[in-house]
N, C-alpha and C positions, 0 to 999 in steps of 0.2 A: 193581597196580589193584587192591582186594580183595575177594573174591565177597558177593556179596546173601545175607548171613544171616536177614534177617528171615521169607522161608520157610519156611528150617529153622525157625527159633523159633516162629511160628504153628502146622507141623506139630505138631514138642512137644506143645504147651499144650492141641493139641486132642488127642494122644494117652494125656495126662494128665489129660485132665476126663474121656474116655473112662471109658479103667481108674479114673479114682475114682469115677463116679456108674456104673460097673457093682460093685463094691465096697456102696455106699452100694444099691444094687438088693436086694444079697445080704442087704445086713445088714437089711433092709427083710422079706426073706423071712424070716429068720430069727426077726424079731419077729412076724411074722405065727405060725409053726410053735410059737411060745413061748404067745400068748397062748388059743392053742387047746387046746396042752396046758392050762394055767394056769385055764381054762371048762370043760373034764372034773374037774379034782382042785376046783378054789375053786369056790362056788354066792354068790352076789353077785345085789343090784338093779340092777348095774350093768357085768354081763359084756356084754350084748349094746350097751353102748357102746361100750367099751372094744374089742370086736371089730370093728367099725364105723369105729372110728379107725385100728386096726391096718391093715384094708382101704383106707383112705381113704390113708396114709399108704407103702402098701404102691403105689397106681396114682399118685401122685401124684413116687414115687421112679422109678415107671416114665416119669412122663412125663416129670422131668429127666433119664433115659438118652437119651429118644429126642428133646429139645433138643440136647442137649450132641450128637448122632451129626445133627442137619439146620443145628443155625443157622448159618451161616457163618463 
C-alpha cells in the first residue's frame, strides 16, 4: 500500500506559492524605491502618475502574498 502523497504535494505547492509571491513582493518594493529615486532626479509631468502606479503595484503584490497565505 502506497502512502498518500497528495497532501505533501499540496503543502509543497503552497510553500512554493508563498515563497514566489514573497519574492515578487520584494521586487515590488525595489520598484517603488527605484521610482522614488528616479522622480527625484528626473522631472516630468508624469512623475505623479508613475509613483501612483508603483504604489498600486506594491499594494496588489501585497494582496497576492496575503491571498497565497490565506487561500485554501
